[in-house]
KEKE-3310 file (N, C-alpha, C; in steps of 0.2 Angstrom, whole numbers, plus 5000, padded with zeros to 4 digits):
npx = (5153:5142:5128:5114:5102:5090:5078:5061:5051:5038:5031:5024:5021:5025:5029:5036:5036:5047:5058:5060:5066:5058:5052:5050:5040:5043:5044:5053:5048:5045:5046:5058:5072:5084:5101:5112:5129:5141:5155:5158:5160:5159:5152:5136:5119:5105:5088:5077:5067:5050:5037:5026:5016:5025:5034:5048:5051:5047:5055:5067:5078:5081:5085:5096:5104:5107:5113:5125:5131:5133:5142:5153:5157:5162:5172:5169:5169:5159:5162:5172:5170:5169:5158:5142:5127:5113:5096:5083:5071:5056:5050:5038:5040:5036:5030:5033:5036:5049:5058:5068:5078:5079:5085:5098:5103:5104:5113:5125:5127:5131:5142:5150:5153:5159:5170:5177:5176:5173:5163:5153:5135:5132:5140:5136:5123:5127:5132:5121:5112:5119:5118:5104:5102:5109:5099:5087:5088:5086:5084:5074:5081:5076:5071:5082:5088:5078:5079:5092:5093:5082:5066:5057:5057:5059:5064:5075:5080:5095:5097:5109:5119:5125:5125:5110:5095:5091:5079:5076:5061:5054:5042:5029:5026:5015:5000:4997:4990:4995:4990:4990:4991:4995:5000:5015:5027:5040:5050:5058:5052:5039:5043:5049:5038:5030:5039:5038:5025:5026:5035:5028:5018:5023:5017:5006:5011:5019:5009:5003:5014:5015:5003:5006:5018:5012:5004:5013:5020:5010:5008:5020:5019:5007:5011:5022:5014:5007:4994:4984:4972:4973:4984:4979:4969:4977:4985:4975:4973:4986:4985:4976:4983:4992:4984:4981:4994:4994:4998:4990:4979:4966:4965:4972:4964:4953:4957:4959:4946:4940:4947:4944:4930:4929:4934:4947:4959:4966:4971:4981:4991:5007:5024:5030:5018:5004:5001:5008:5009:4997:4994:4985:4981:4978:4977:4976:4975:4963:4956:4966:4965:4952:4952:4961:4955:4944:4951:4957:4945:4941:4950:4963:4981:4988:4998:5001:5008:5019:5023:5036:5042)
npy = (5055:5062:5061:5067:5069:5082:5084:5089:5099:5102:5115:5114:5122:5139:5147:5162:5167:5161:5167:5178:5173:5163:5147:5133:5120:5107:5096:5084:5078:5065:5067:5074:5084:5080:5083:5081:5080:5082:5079:5091:5100:5114:5126:5121:5123:5114:5114:5103:5101:5097:5109:5122:5131:5145:5146:5144:5155:5166:5165:5166:5175:5173:5160:5160:5168:5159:5149:5155:5158:5144:5140:5149:5145:5132:5135:5134:5138:5149:5154:5147:5135:5118:5109:5101:5104:5096:5097:5087:5076:5071:5081:5094:5110:5124:5138:5136:5123:5119:5120:5128:5126:5112:5111:5118:5110:5097:5100:5105:5092:5084:5091:5090:5076:5074:5083:5076:5081:5077:5082:5083:5081:5092:5102:5102:5107:5120:5125:5124:5133:5145:5147:5148:5159:5168:5168:5172:5182:5183:5170:5157:5146:5133:5126:5122:5114:5104:5098:5093:5084:5077:5069:5073:5088:5100:5117:5131:5147:5154:5170:5177:5172:5160:5142:5135:5129:5113:5100:5083:5074:5059:5052:5042:5038:5049:5053:5066:5079:5090:5105:5114:5131:5135:5147:5158:5165:5176:5174:5183:5195:5194:5191:5203:5211:5207:5211:5225:5227:5223:5232:5243:5242:5237:5233:5226:5216:5209:5204:5194:5186:5181:5173:5164:5157:5150:5142:5134:5128:5119:5112:5104:5096:5089:5082:5074:5065:5059:5064:5067:5074:5085:5091:5095:5104:5114:5117:5124:5135:5141:5145:5155:5165:5167:5173:5185:5191:5194:5185:5175:5170:5172:5159:5150:5150:5145:5131:5127:5127:5117:5106:5106:5105:5092:5084:5085:5085:5096:5111:5122:5136:5133:5137:5151:5158:5168:5161:5147:5132:5123:5113:5099:5090:5073:5059:5046:5033:5032:5045:5054:5051:5055:5069:5073:5070:5079:5091:5090:5089:5102:5108:5109:5106:5092:5085:5070:5064:5059:5063:5063:5048)
npz = (4860:4871:4882:4892:4905:4912:4924:4924:4934:4947:4956:4972:4983:4986:4975:4970:4983:4988:4983:4991:5002:5009:5013:5002:4993:4982:4968:4958:4942:4930:4917:4906:4899:4887:4884:4870:4866:4853:4842:4829:4813:4816:4828:4833:4838:4842:4844:4848:4857:4862:4863:4870:4859:4853:4864:4863:4855:4863:4874:4868:4870:4883:4883:4875:4883:4894:4887:4882:4895:4899:4890:4891:4904:4902:4894:4880:4863:4852:4840:4828:4835:4838:4842:4842:4850:4855:4859:4866:4871:4883:4890:4889:4884:4893:4902:4920:4922:4924:4913:4908:4918:4917:4905:4907:4917:4909:4899:4907:4913:4902:4897:4908:4907:4894:4895:4905:4918:4931:4940:4955:4960:4968:4963:4950:4952:4955:4943:4935:4942:4940:4926:4925:4933:4923:4913:4919:4929:4945:4950:4961:4964:4966:4955:4947:4957:4959:4947:4946:4957:4958:4964:4980:4988:5002:5002:5005:5000:5003:5007:5010:5002:5005:5006:5000:5010:5010:5010:5009:5005:5009:5000:4995:4977:4969:4960:4948:4938:4926:4919:4904:4899:4888:4886:4886:4897:4902:4915:4922:4920:4926:4939:4943:4942:4953:4963:4962:4966:4979:4984:4983:4993:5007:5019:5016:5008:5018:5026:5018:5016:5029:5030:5020:5026:5037:5029:5022:5033:5038:5027:5025:5036:5033:5022:5026:5034:5024:5022:5010:5008:5015:5010:4998:5001:5007:4995:4988:4996:4995:4982:4983:4989:4978:4969:4975:4974:4961:4950:4944:4930:4918:4910:4918:4929:4924:4921:4934:4939:4932:4936:4950:4949:4944:4955:4959:4972:4976:4968:4959:4952:4945:4946:4937:4934:4927:4916:4907:4916:4927:4942:4947:4961:4961:4968:4964:4950:4943:4946:4941:4927:4925:4928:4919:4907:4906:4906:4893:4885:4886:4878:4882:4883:4892:4905:4912:4926:4939:4957:4970:4976)
capx = (5146:5140:5121:5113:5095:5088:5071:5056:5048:5032:5031:5017:5020:5030:5031:5037:5038:5054:5063:5061:5069:5053:5053:5045:5040:5043:5046:5055:5044:5048:5047:5065:5076:5090:5107:5118:5135:5145:5159:5155:5165:5157:5147:5129:5114:5098:5083:5072:5062:5043:5035:5020:5017:5028:5038:5055:5052:5046:5061:5073:5084:5083:5089:5103:5109:5108:5118:5131:5133:5136:5148:5159:5159:5165:5177:5167:5168:5154:5166:5177:5169:5168:5153:5135:5123:5106:5092:5077:5067:5049:5047:5036:5042:5031:5031:5030:5037:5056:5060:5075:5082:5081:5090:5104:5106:5106:5120:5130:5129:5134:5148:5154:5155:5163:5176:5179:5178:5171:5159:5147:5128:5132:5144:5132:5118:5129:5132:5114:5109:5123:5114:5097:5103:5110:5093:5081:5089:5087:5079:5075:5085:5072:5070:5088:5089:5074:5081:5098:5093:5076:5063:5053:5061:5058:5069:5075:5085:5100:5098:5115:5124:5128:5122:5103:5093:5087:5078:5073:5055:5052:5035:5027:5023:5007:4998:4995:4989:4997:4986:4995:4987:4997:5004:5022:5029:5047:5050:5061:5047:5034:5046:5050:5031:5029:5044:5035:5019:5028:5038:5022:5014:5026:5013:5001:5015:5021:5003:5003:5020:5013:4999:5010:5022:5008:5001:5019:5021:5004:5009:5025:5016:5003:5015:5025:5009:5004:4987:4984:4967:4975:4988:4975:4966:4982:4987:4969:4974:4992:4983:4972:4988:4995:4980:4982:4999:4994:5001:4986:4976:4959:4966:4974:4958:4948:4959:4958:4939:4939:4950:4940:4924:4931:4936:4954:4959:4969:4974:4984:4996:5014:5029:5030:5011:5001:5002:5011:5005:4994:4994:4980:4982:4974:4981:4975:4975:4956:4955:4970:4962:4946:4953:4965:4950:4940:4955:4957:4939:4940:4954:4970:4986:4989:5003:5000:5014:5019:5028:5038:5046)
capy = (5059:5062:5063:5067:5073:5086:5083:5095:5100:5105:5118:5113:5128:5144:5152:5169:5168:5158:5173:5182:5168:5159:5140:5130:5112:5105:5089:5083:5074:5060:5070:5077:5086:5078:5086:5077:5084:5078:5083:5094:5105:5120:5126:5121:5122:5112:5113:5098:5100:5099:5115:5125:5135:5151:5146:5146:5162:5171:5163:5165:5179:5169:5153:5163:5171:5153:5145:5158:5157:5138:5140:5152:5142:5127:5137:5132:5145:5148:5156:5142:5130:5111:5104:5101:5103:5094:5096:5084:5073:5072:5087:5100:5116:5129:5141:5132:5116:5120:5119:5131:5122:5105:5114:5119:5103:5092:5102:5104:5085:5082:5094:5086:5069:5076:5085:5072:5085:5074:5086:5080:5084:5099:5106:5103:5111:5127:5127:5125:5139:5150:5147:5150:5167:5172:5168:5175:5187:5181:5164:5155:5140:5127:5123:5118:5109:5098:5095:5089:5079:5073:5067:5078:5092:5107:5122:5138:5151:5158:5176:5180:5170:5154:5136:5134:5124:5108:5093:5078:5071:5052:5052:5037:5041:5052:5055:5073:5082:5097:5108:5119:5136:5138:5155:5158:5171:5177:5173:5189:5200:5192:5192:5210:5214:5206:5215:5231:5227:5222:5239:5248:5241:5232:5230:5221:5209:5205:5200:5188:5181:5177:5168:5158:5153:5146:5136:5130:5123:5114:5107:5099:5091:5085:5078:5069:5060:5057:5066:5071:5078:5091:5094:5098:5110:5119:5120:5129:5141:5144:5148:5161:5170:5169:5177:5191:5195:5196:5180:5170:5173:5168:5152:5146:5149:5140:5125:5126:5126:5111:5101:5106:5102:5085:5081:5085:5086:5103:5114:5129:5137:5131:5141:5158:5161:5172:5157:5141:5126:5123:5107:5096:5084:5068:5054:5038:5033:5034:5052:5057:5050:5059:5076:5074:5070:5085:5097:5089:5090:5109:5111:5111:5100:5090:5081:5066:5062:5057:5067:5059:5041)
capz = (4861:4878:4883:4899:4906:4917:4925:4925:4941:4949:4964:4975:4988:4987:4970:4971:4990:4988:4981:4997:5008:5012:5011:4997:4992:4975:4966:4950:4938:4927:4910:4906:4893:4886:4880:4867:4863:4849:4837:4822:4810:4818:4833:4832:4844:4839:4850:4846:4862:4862:4866:4869:4853:4854:4870:4862:4852:4869:4878:4864:4873:4889:4881:4873:4889:4897:4883:4883:4901:4900:4885:4895:4910:4900:4888:4873:4858:4846:4834:4827:4839:4836:4845:4841:4856:4852:4865:4865:4878:4882:4893:4884:4886:4894:4909:4926:4922:4925:4906:4908:4923:4913:4899:4910:4920:4905:4896:4911:4914:4896:4896:4913:4904:4889:4896:4910:4924:4938:4945:4958:4959:4970:4958:4943:4954:4955:4937:4933:4945:4937:4920:4927:4934:4917:4909:4921:4934:4951:4951:4967:4964:4967:4948:4946:4963:4958:4940:4947:4962:4958:4971:4983:4993:5004:4999:5007:4998:5007:5004:5012:4998:5007:5003:5001:5014:5006:5014:5004:5009:5007:4998:4989:4971:4970:4954:4947:4932:4925:4913:4900:4897:4881:4887:4889:4901:4904:4922:4925:4920:4932:4946:4943:4943:4960:4967:4962:4970:4986:4987:4984:5000:5011:5025:5013:5007:5024:5028:5013:5018:5036:5028:5017:5030:5040:5025:5021:5039:5038:5021:5026:5041:5030:5017:5030:5036:5018:5022:5004:5008:5019:5006:4993:5004:5007:4989:4986:5001:4992:4976:4984:4990:4972:4966:4978:4972:4954:4946:4941:4924:4917:4909:4924:4933:4921:4922:4941:4941:4928:4941:4956:4947:4943:4961:4961:4979:4976:4961:4959:4947:4947:4943:4935:4934:4921:4909:4909:4919:4934:4944:4951:4965:4959:4970:4961:4943:4940:4946:4936:4921:4924:4928:4912:4901:4907:4903:4886:4882:4886:4873:4885:4883:4899:4907:4917:4929:4947:4961:4975:4974)
cpx = (5144:5132:5119:5106:5095:5080:5067:5054:5041:5033:5024:5016:5026:5032:5031:5039:5045:5059:5064:5064:5064:5054:5048:5045:5039:5045:5048:5049:5048:5050:5054:5067:5082:5095:5111:5123:5139:5150:5156:5161:5164:5153:5140:5125:5108:5094:5077:5067:5055:5041:5028:5021:5020:5032:5045:5056:5051:5052:5068:5079:5086:5087:5095:5107:5111:5114:5124:5134:5137:5142:5154:5161:5164:5171:5175:5166:5162:5158:5172:5176:5168:5164:5146:5131:5116:5101:5085:5074:5059:5046:5044:5037:5037:5033:5029:5032:5045:5060:5067:5080:5084:5086:5097:5108:5108:5113:5125:5132:5133:5141:5154:5157:5160:5170:5180:5181:5176:5167:5154:5141:5128:5135:5140:5126:5120:5130:5125:5111:5112:5119:5108:5098:5104:5104:5088:5082:5091:5082:5080:5080:5082:5072:5076:5090:5084:5077:5087:5097:5086:5072:5059:5057:5057:5065:5069:5081:5089:5101:5105:5121:5126:5124:5114:5101:5088:5086:5074:5068:5054:5045:5034:5025:5015:5006:4995:4994:4991:4994:4990:4990:4989:5000:5010:5023:5036:5047:5053:5056:5042:5037:5047:5043:5029:5032:5040:5029:5021:5030:5033:5018:5017:5022:5009:5005:5017:5015:5002:5008:5018:5008:5002:5015:5018:5005:5007:5020:5016:5006:5014:5023:5012:5006:5018:5020:5006:4996:4986:4978:4969:4980:4984:4972:4971:4985:4981:4971:4980:4990:4979:4977:4991:4991:4981:4988:5000:4997:4997:4983:4970:4960:4968:4968:4953:4950:4959:4951:4937:4941:4946:4933:4924:4934:4943:4954:4962:4971:4976:4989:5003:5019:5028:5023:5010:5001:5005:5007:5002:4995:4988:4983:4977:4976:4978:4974:4968:4955:4959:4967:4956:4948:4957:4960:4946:4944:4956:4951:4938:4946:4961:4974:4987:4995:5001:5006:5013:5024:5030:5042:5053)
cpy = (5057:5064:5062:5071:5077:5085:5089:5094:5103:5109:5117:5119:5133:5148:5158:5170:5166:5163:5177:5178:5164:5152:5138:5123:5111:5098:5089:5079:5070:5062:5074:5080:5083:5082:5081:5081:5080:5082:5086:5099:5112:5120:5125:5120:5120:5110:5109:5097:5101:5105:5117:5130:5142:5152:5148:5153:5167:5170:5163:5169:5175:5163:5155:5165:5164:5149:5148:5158:5150:5137:5143:5148:5136:5128:5134:5139:5143:5149:5151:5136:5123:5107:5106:5099:5102:5093:5092:5081:5074:5077:5093:5106:5121:5132:5137:5125:5114:5118:5122:5128:5115:5106:5114:5113:5098:5094:5102:5097:5082:5085:5091:5080:5070:5078:5082:5076:5082:5078:5082:5084:5091:5104:5107:5107:5118:5130:5129:5131:5145:5151:5150:5158:5171:5173:5172:5179:5184:5175:5161:5150:5133:5123:5119:5113:5102:5094:5091:5084:5075:5072:5074:5082:5098:5110:5128:5141:5154:5165:5180:5177:5163:5148:5136:5128:5119:5102:5089:5075:5064:5052:5046:5041:5043:5055:5063:5074:5089:5099:5114:5124:5138:5145:5154:5165:5170:5178:5180:5194:5200:5193:5199:5214:5213:5210:5222:5232:5227:5229:5244:5248:5235:5228:5224:5215:5206:5201:5193:5183:5177:5171:5162:5154:5148:5140:5131:5125:5117:5109:5102:5094:5086:5080:5072:5064:5057:5058:5071:5075:5085:5095:5098:5104:5116:5122:5125:5136:5145:5147:5154:5166:5172:5173:5184:5195:5196:5191:5175:5174:5169:5161:5148:5145:5145:5133:5123:5124:5119:5105:5100:5102:5095:5081:5080:5087:5093:5105:5121:5130:5134:5135:5148:5162:5165:5168:5150:5136:5127:5115:5105:5090:5078:5060:5046:5039:5035:5041:5056:5057:5054:5066:5078:5074:5076:5090:5096:5091:5098:5112:5111:5105:5098:5086:5077:5063:5061:5062:5062:5053:5042)
cpz = (4868:4878:4890:4899:4912:4918:4925:4932:4941:4956:4966:4981:4987:4981:4972:4979:4991:4987:4986:5003:5011:5009:5006:4997:4985:4974:4959:4948:4933:4920:4911:4899:4893:4882:4877:4864:4860:4844:4831:4820:4812:4824:4831:4838:4841:4845:4848:4851:4860:4865:4865:4864:4855:4860:4868:4859:4859:4873:4874:4867:4879:4888:4879:4878:4893:4894:4883:4890:4902:4895:4888:4901:4908:4895:4882:4869:4854:4840:4833:4832:4835:4839:4842:4847:4853:4859:4862:4871:4877:4886:4888:4887:4887:4901:4914:4927:4923:4919:4906:4912:4920:4908:4902:4913:4915:4901:4901:4913:4908:4895:4902:4911:4899:4890:4903:4917:4931:4943:4948:4957:4962:4966:4952:4945:4954:4948:4934:4935:4941:4930:4920:4928:4928:4913:4912:4927:4941:4953:4959:4969:4965:4961:4947:4951:4961:4951:4941:4951:4962:4964:4973:4988:4996:5002:5003:5004:5003:5004:5005:5007:4999:5004:5005:5006:5010:5010:5010:5009:5005:5006:4993:4983:4971:4963:4953:4940:4932:4918:4910:4898:4889:4880:4889:4892:4902:4912:4925:4925:4925:4938:4948:4945:4950:4964:4967:4966:4977:4988:4987:4990:5003:5016:5022:5011:5012:5027:5024:5015:5024:5034:5024:5021:5035:5036:5023:5027:5039:5033:5022:5031:5038:5025:5020:5032:5030:5018:5016:5004:5011:5014:5000:4995:5005:5000:4987:4990:4997:4985:4977:4985:4984:4968:4968:4976:4964:4949:4942:4934:4923:4914:4914:4929:4930:4922:4929:4942:4937:4933:4947:4954:4945:4948:4962:4968:4981:4969:4962:4953:4949:4943:4942:4936:4927:4915:4912:4912:4926:4936:4949:4954:4964:4961:4969:4954:4940:4941:4942:4930:4920:4924:4921:4907:4901:4904:4895:4882:4881:4881:4876:4884:4891:4899:4913:4920:4937:4950:4966:4972:4976)
residu = (UNK:UNK:UNK:UNK:UNK:UNK:UNK:UNK:UNK:UNK:UNK:UNK:UNK:UNK:UNK:UNK:UNK:UNK:UNK:UNK:UNK:UNK:UNK:UNK:UNK:UNK:UNK:UNK:UNK:UNK:UNK:UNK:UNK:UNK:UNK:UNK:UNK:UNK:UNK:UNK:UNK:UNK:UNK:UNK:UNK:UNK:UNK:UNK:UNK:UNK:UNK:UNK:UNK:UNK:UNK:UNK:UNK:UNK:UNK:UNK:UNK:UNK:UNK:UNK:UNK:UNK:UNK:UNK:UNK:UNK:UNK:UNK:UNK:UNK:UNK:UNK:UNK:UNK:UNK:UNK:UNK:UNK:UNK:UNK:UNK:UNK:UNK:UNK:UNK:UNK:UNK:UNK:UNK:UNK:UNK:UNK:UNK:UNK:UNK:UNK:UNK:UNK:UNK:UNK:UNK:UNK:UNK:UNK:UNK:UNK:UNK:UNK:UNK:UNK:UNK:UNK:UNK:UNK:UNK:UNK:UNK:UNK:UNK:UNK:UNK:UNK:UNK:UNK:UNK:UNK:UNK:UNK:UNK:UNK:UNK:UNK:UNK:UNK:UNK:UNK:UNK:UNK:UNK:UNK:UNK:UNK:UNK:UNK:UNK:UNK:UNK:UNK:UNK:UNK:UNK:UNK:UNK:UNK:UNK:UNK:UNK:UNK:UNK:UNK:UNK:UNK:UNK:UNK:UNK:UNK:UNK:UNK:UNK:UNK:UNK:UNK:UNK:UNK:UNK:UNK:UNK:UNK:UNK:UNK:UNK:UNK:UNK:UNK:UNK:UNK:UNK:UNK:UNK:UNK:UNK:UNK:UNK:UNK:UNK:UNK:UNK:UNK:UNK:UNK:UNK:UNK:UNK:UNK:UNK:UNK:UNK:UNK:UNK:UNK:UNK:UNK:UNK:UNK:UNK:UNK:UNK:UNK:UNK:UNK:UNK:UNK:UNK:UNK:UNK:UNK:UNK:UNK:UNK:UNK:UNK:UNK:UNK:UNK:UNK:UNK:UNK:UNK:UNK:UNK:UNK:UNK:UNK:UNK:UNK:UNK:UNK:UNK:UNK:UNK:UNK:UNK:UNK:UNK:UNK:UNK:UNK:UNK:UNK:UNK:UNK:UNK:UNK:UNK:UNK:UNK:UNK:UNK:UNK:UNK:UNK:UNK:UNK:UNK:UNK:UNK:UNK:UNK:UNK:UNK:UNK:UNK:UNK:UNK:UNK:UNK:UNK:UNK:UNK:UNK:UNK:UNK:UNK:UNK:UNK:UNK:UNK:UNK:UNK:UNK:UNK:UNK:UNK:UNK:UNK)
# end
């Protein structure tokens, strides 16, 4: 039997812009998915991950494409196969928390151990990206990178196909709250819709990209200085740009208002958008508890975790 984990993630800056070669900032979170692979008399796939209601059904085809890609890569047969793959862990599956990357990473690591392949983290990351690509089309690569390497990173996708540019940032652990809208979205469809909006008005999108690049540069500087007040303000600015490209929704906006009304230093959607999770910057325990309690009182599920470390 082999069992391994893949971490969830939170994107603080860069959703959707990363796809077009702009840099982003993200961190792994401590919540994770585990994959356990053991002998069986037939091929079995058991998904015991906790989920937002409807997530697995909404993502059924995407999960299937990911799994098929991983099985092909490791030369595992469905028909006549003899392994059982069981998914678990404490990462609640929802849009925006890197659930699909955590799935890919955990399964890749477990097969690496089972088959004694000796893959290093860079190679595991390539396999996880391949599975992400099979599932959702053209992912940025930031989710799988966080899931594999952990920690706090800046990330820039190489659109020419070479290695992506990754810089690890040394950041003390900082508390955040992630609020769950309870809505699941298919990443590929949202990314394609943003692309249509971009192609309909390239000049408009270029203006938004310019604003984002300025936001990103200031955010990196603020994070390196541990200026979390500035980071929070820049998160708010990034959220406004995400509103403009059409990836927010009423539920996300309600959670953001709750966070800000309860003194969160910054709040924005994270990940795909139009549902899934948002993130609130709450850089001490008391504030984290206050914001989380307000979200729960409004009927939302919350995740209290840390970034950095």
